[in-house]
C-alpha positions as CSV (number, residue, x, y, z in Angstrom):
1,M,-3.2,-17.9,-27.9
2,E,-6.8,-18.4,-28.9
3,K,-9.3,-15.5,-28.8
4,E,-12.8,-15.0,-30.3
5,G,-14.5,-12.0,-31.8
6,G,-13.1,-8.9,-33.3
7,T,-12.9,-6.9,-36.5
8,G,-10.0,-6.8,-39.0
9,Y,-9.0,-6.7,-42.6
10,V,-7.8,-9.4,-45.0
11,S,-6.6,-8.4,-48.4
12,E,-8.3,-5.0,-47.9
13,Q,-11.7,-6.6,-47.4
14,K,-13.4,-6.3,-44.0
15,W,-14.4,-9.5,-42.2
16,K,-16.0,-10.2,-38.8
17,W,-15.1,-13.5,-37.3
18,G,-16.6,-15.6,-34.6
19,G,-18.5,-18.1,-36.7
20,K,-17.6,-20.9,-39.1
21,Y,-17.0,-19.4,-42.5
22,L,-13.6,-19.8,-44.2
23,I,-9.8,-20.1,-43.7
24,V,-8.0,-16.7,-43.4
25,N,-4.3,-16.1,-43.0
26,S,-2.5,-12.9,-41.8
27,F,-5.6,-11.2,-40.3
28,I,-4.7,-7.6,-39.3
29,I,-6.6,-6.3,-36.2
30,V,-8.1,-2.9,-36.6
31,D,-10.2,-2.6,-33.4
32,E,-8.8,-3.0,-29.9
33,E,-11.1,-5.5,-28.2
34,D,-10.8,-8.7,-26.3
35,G,-7.1,-8.1,-25.6
36,W,-6.1,-7.6,-29.3
37,Q,-4.0,-4.6,-30.1
38,K,-4.5,-2.5,-33.2
39,G,-2.1,-3.6,-35.9
40,D,-1.5,-7.1,-34.5
41,K,-1.1,-9.7,-37.2
42,V,-2.5,-13.2,-36.5
43,D,-3.3,-16.3,-38.4
44,I,-6.7,-17.7,-37.8
45,T,-8.7,-20.7,-39.2
46,I,-12.4,-20.5,-39.6
47,T,-14.1,-23.6,-40.9
48,R,-17.3,-23.9,-42.9
49,A,-20.5,-24.7,-41.0
50,E,-21.9,-28.1,-41.7
51,I,-24.9,-28.0,-44.2
52,K,-28.2,-28.8,-42.5
53,F,-31.2,-30.4,-44.1
54,E,-34.9,-30.2,-43.5
55,P,-38.1,-31.3,-45.3
56,I,-39.0,-29.5,-48.5
57,D,-40.8,-26.2,-47.7
58,T,-44.0,-26.0,-49.7
59,N,-44.0,-22.2,-49.6
60,G,-41.1,-22.2,-52.2
61,D,-41.1,-23.5,-55.8
62,M,-39.2,-26.7,-56.1
63,M,-37.4,-27.2,-59.4
64,T,-34.5,-29.1,-60.8
65,L,-31.1,-27.4,-60.7
66,K,-31.1,-27.7,-64.5
67,H,-34.4,-25.9,-64.9
68,W,-33.3,-23.2,-62.3
69,L,-30.1,-22.6,-64.3
70,E,-32.1,-22.3,-67.5
71,C,-34.3,-19.6,-65.9
72,V,-31.2,-17.8,-64.7
73,D,-29.4,-18.0,-68.1
74,S,-32.5,-16.7,-69.8
75,G,-32.8,-13.7,-67.4
76,G,-36.0,-15.1,-65.9
77,F,-34.4,-15.0,-62.4
78,I,-32.2,-12.2,-61.1
79,D,-31.1,-11.5,-57.5
80,Y,-33.8,-8.9,-57.1
81,D,-36.5,-11.5,-57.9
82,G,-35.7,-13.7,-54.9
83,F,-33.4,-16.4,-53.6
84,G,-33.3,-20.2,-53.3
85,Y,-31.9,-23.0,-51.3
86,Y,-30.1,-26.0,-52.7
87,A,-32.0,-29.2,-52.4
88,F,-32.4,-32.9,-53.3
89,E,-35.6,-34.4,-54.4
90,D,-36.6,-35.3,-50.8
91,K,-35.0,-32.6,-48.7
92,M,-33.7,-29.0,-48.8
93,S,-30.5,-27.6,-47.4
94,D,-29.8,-24.3,-45.6
95,K,-27.3,-23.4,-48.3
96,E,-28.6,-20.3,-50.1
97,V,-28.2,-19.9,-53.8
98,K,-28.8,-16.7,-55.9
99,P,-28.7,-16.1,-59.6
100,S,-25.5,-14.0,-59.2
101,H,-23.7,-17.1,-57.8
102,V,-23.8,-18.7,-61.2
103,K,-21.3,-16.2,-62.6
104,K,-19.5,-15.1,-59.4
105,N,-19.0,-18.4,-57.5
106,G,-20.3,-21.1,-59.7
107,I,-22.9,-23.4,-58.5
108,D,-22.8,-26.5,-56.2
109,D,-23.7,-29.2,-58.6
110,K,-23.8,-31.9,-56.0
111,F,-27.4,-30.8,-55.4
112,T,-30.1,-31.8,-57.9
113,H,-32.8,-29.2,-57.1
114,V,-33.4,-25.7,-55.9
115,V,-36.3,-24.4,-53.7
116,W,-36.9,-20.9,-55.1
117,Y,-38.7,-18.1,-53.2
118,N,-39.9,-15.1,-55.2
119,R,-40.2,-11.8,-53.5
């Protein structure tokens, strides 16, 4: 049976679904809505959204990924300072990158640049 929407827990972390994010197994329903019963266990698959590209935004600071990483490693950029989007030399993506991603998630090194937005 396929249903959309709802709220539940996976590994004690709360998730909302209804978009394309990640693959989750053994989702436990905690709210009764859309025909789900509290306590139901279901397996769901949520896939990642396709990365979209657009022209480089001149409001941001375009820099190589290497230079951005050097700024992060030296403490020049922290999450409070702003955020960026992964890019190539001729286009930027809608995939956000923050300094904390370097230690938490690693970085996506298929990109060559970052468009950085200071607060």
